C-alpha positions in Angstrom: 116.5 310.8 296.2 117.5 311.3 292.7 117.4 308.9 289.8 121.2 308.4 289.9 121.1 307.6 293.6 118.3 305.0 293.0 120.3 303.5 290.2 123.4 303.1 292.4 121.4 301.7 295.3 119.7 299.2 292.9 123.1 298.1 291.5 124.5 297.6 295.0 121.4 295.7 296.1 121.7 293.5 293.0 125.3 292.8 293.7 124.6 291.8 297.3 121.8 289.5 296.3 124.1 287.9 293.7 126.8 287.3 296.2 124.3 285.8 298.7 122.7 283.6 296.0 126.1 282.3 294.9 127.5 281.9 298.4 127.6 278.1 298.2 129.6 278.2 295.0 131.9 280.9 296.4 132.5 278.8 299.5 133.2 275.6 297.5 135.7 277.5 295.3 137.5 279.1 298.2 137.8 275.8 300.0 139.1 274.1 296.8 136.3 271.6 297.1 136.8 268.7 294.6 133.1 269.1 293.5 133.2 272.9 293.1 131.9 272.7 289.5 128.9 270.5 290.4 128.1 272.7 293.4 128.2 275.8 291.2 125.8 274.1 288.7 123.4 273.0 291.5 123.5 276.5 293.0 123.0 278.2 289.7 120.1 276.1 288.4 118.3 275.0 291.7 119.5 277.7 294.1 116.3 279.6 293.6 114.5 276.8 295.4 115.4 277.1 299.0 116.2 273.4 299.2 118.5 273.6 296.3 120.4 276.5 297.8 120.6 274.7 301.2 121.8 271.5 299.6 124.5 273.4 297.7 125.5 275.2 300.9 125.8 272.0 302.9 127.6 270.2 300.2 130.1 273.1 299.9 130.7 273.1 303.6 131.2 269.3 303.8 134.6 267.8 304.5 136.8 268.1 301.4 139.7 265.9 302.2 139.9 262.1 302.4 141.7 260.6 305.3 145.3 260.2 304.3 147.7 258.2 306.5 150.5 260.5 307.8 152.9 257.5 307.8 155.7 258.0 305.3 156.6 255.0 303.2 159.8 253.3 304.2 160.9 253.0 300.6 163.5 255.7 299.8 166.0 256.7 297.1 169.4 255.0 296.9 171.2 258.3 297.7 169.8 258.3 301.2 172.2 256.7 303.6 171.5 254.2 306.3 171.5 256.7 309.2 168.8 258.8 307.6 166.7 255.7 307.0 167.1 254.7 310.6 166.3 258.2 311.8 163.1 258.3 309.8 162.2 254.8 311.0 162.8 255.8 314.6 160.5 258.8 314.1 157.7 256.6 312.8 158.1 254.3 315.8 158.2 257.3 318.2 154.9 258.6 316.8 153.4 255.1 317.2 152.8 254.6 313.5 154.7 251.3 313.5 155.1 248.6 316.1 158.3 247.5 317.8 158.3 244.3 315.6 157.9 246.3 312.4 160.7 248.6 313.6 163.1 245.7 314.2 162.2 244.1 310.9 162.8 247.2 308.9 166.0 248.0 310.9 167.4 244.6 310.0 166.6 245.2 306.3 168.3 248.6 306.4 171.4 247.3 308.2 171.5 244.2 306.0 171.7 241.8 308.9 
């Protein structure tokens, strides 16, 4: 091998090692983790310890979203007519997100009876 081939192989090896070292930070960034900055710092400063790297990797792979209710609020704009409100309310009831009693109560509010 020549000196230029050794240099190229060294640069490629260094790049692969850098990617592997920063894998937790890359994973957190790609998953839009809310703590991506902290994960990067942990990875950067303590990644050389195997435990620090593993902690950053596990943290970056942890669940990123909090449980958000899929129920839409009944409150709507004034431009929406009664039929659209009733349709949305029926959809919530159909999905099991509201009970029959809640459905009837909201229906009476919408219809004004």
